N, C-alpha and C positions, 0 to 999 in steps of 0.2 A: 707534357714537358713544360718547363719554364724557360723563357728566353729573355735576353736583355739587349738593348741597342740604344744609341743616343745620336743626336745631332743630324737628323735626316735633312733638315733645312729645306723642306719642300717649299717651292715658291721664292726662295732667296735668290734674287737676281744676280748676285755676285759670287755665289758659292762655287761655281765652276771655275771662276778666275782664282779664288782663294784656295781651293782644293782641286788642283788640276788632275789628280789621280782618279777622280770620279769619271767613269767612261761615258760621257754624254756631251753633246754639243749645244743642247738647249734645255730649258727647264722641263718641257714635256718629256723628252727622252730621259732626263735625269729621274723624273718621277716614275716612269715606266720601269727603269732599271732598278730603283729601290723596291718597287712592288715585286718584281721578278726575284730579286735576291731574297727578300723576306719570305715569299711563298716557296722558295726552294728548300726551306727547312721547317717552317712553321705550318702545323696542321690545324684543322678546324677546331680540335679540342684543346689546343695548346694555349698557354698564357704568355704574353709578352709585355714586359715593362719597358716603356719608352722613357728614357732618362733625359728628357728635355730638348729644347731647340728643335722642335719637330716641324713647324709649319709657320710660314710668314704671312699667309693670307687665308681668309675663310674659303676662297674658291679651291684651294689646294687640299683642304680637309677631306674632300671626296675620295682621295686616293686611299684613305684608311678603310673605306668600305671594300676595297679590292684586296686588302691584306687579311690573311686568315687569322683565326683564333680570337681569344679575348685580348683586349688591349687596355693596359693600365698606364696612365700618364703621370710622370713625375715632372712638374713644371720646371722649365729652364729660363734663363735670363732673356731669351728672345721669344718666349711664348707669351705674347702680349694680347692675344685675342681674349675675349671674355670667357669665363667658365661656362656660360650659357651656350657660347658658340662651340666650345670643345665637347660639351657633355654628350651630344648625340653619337659621338664617334668612339667614346671610351667608357669602359665599365666603371672605372674609378679615376679620380684625379687627386693628386697629393703634392705637397711641397717636398717631402721626403718620407721614406717609409722603411721599416725593417721587414725583410723577407728572408726566411730560411737562415737566419743568423747574420745576414749582411745588411748594412745600411745602404739604401738606394738613394741617390741624389743626383742632381745635374752636375754641379761643381763638386770637386773633392772636398770632403768635410775636414775640418781642422783635426789633427791627430788626437787632441785631448777629448774630442767628441766621440771617438770611436769606441771607447770603453771595451777594449779587448776584442772588438769585432773588426771585420774588414768592410771596405767601402767600394761598392760597385757604382761607377760614376761615368760621366761623359765630360763634355765641355772642352777638354784638351784634345785638339785635332791631330797634332803631329808629335806629341811627346807623351811622357808619363810622369807621375809624381816621383820625385827622387828622394832618396835618403842617403845623403852624402853623395858618393859617386856611383850609386847603384839604384835601380828601380826599387821603390818602397813596396814590400810585399803585402802591405795592408790595403793597397789600392788596386782595383781592377778597372781599367779604362775600356769601356764598350762603345767608344766613338765609332760611328759608321766608317770613318776613314782608316781605323785600325783593323776593321773586320771585313773590308771589301764589301760593305753593305749587307752582310749576312748576320742576322742576330745570333748571339752567343748563348748556348744553353747553360743552365745551372749545372748540369752533369759535367760538361766540359770544364767549367770553372772549378768545380770541386776536385775533379781528377787532376787538373793542372796544379792546383794548390797542394794536393797530396804528393805530387811529383816535384814540387818546387819550381814550376815553370811559368807561373802567371806573373805578368807585369802590368 
């Protein structure tokens, strides 16, 4: 299976203050919670695309060794470690990428860049991209705060799009 998630913010000292719905009292507990949520759905043979803002320090990269499956990183605005530091933990690293007909990026792409495709993205912690007064159906936000820390599968995204339920 293929999964997506963004904005883990491992090692971000203020994430628990900024995002109080994450059930942890300190960074170590936060990291363990993210690993547990990940492994609750991702298997050894699965592929997960992490859509940016994953880790704030080199020492927190080790948690990716505990997360199952192949991991592909789409860099986010807070992913400031060197590619050399990220490389041992990820199968591939990209700025953005097209997978299964979807553009993958950290920040939502400009609508003119979509070219009749949809955009799976992160970056927006507490909202969604709007089109007028409704969620824009071209954008799927896989921010950890929208997903209770559980990566979202491509199958669920496609099914939700077919049913008109994705925001």
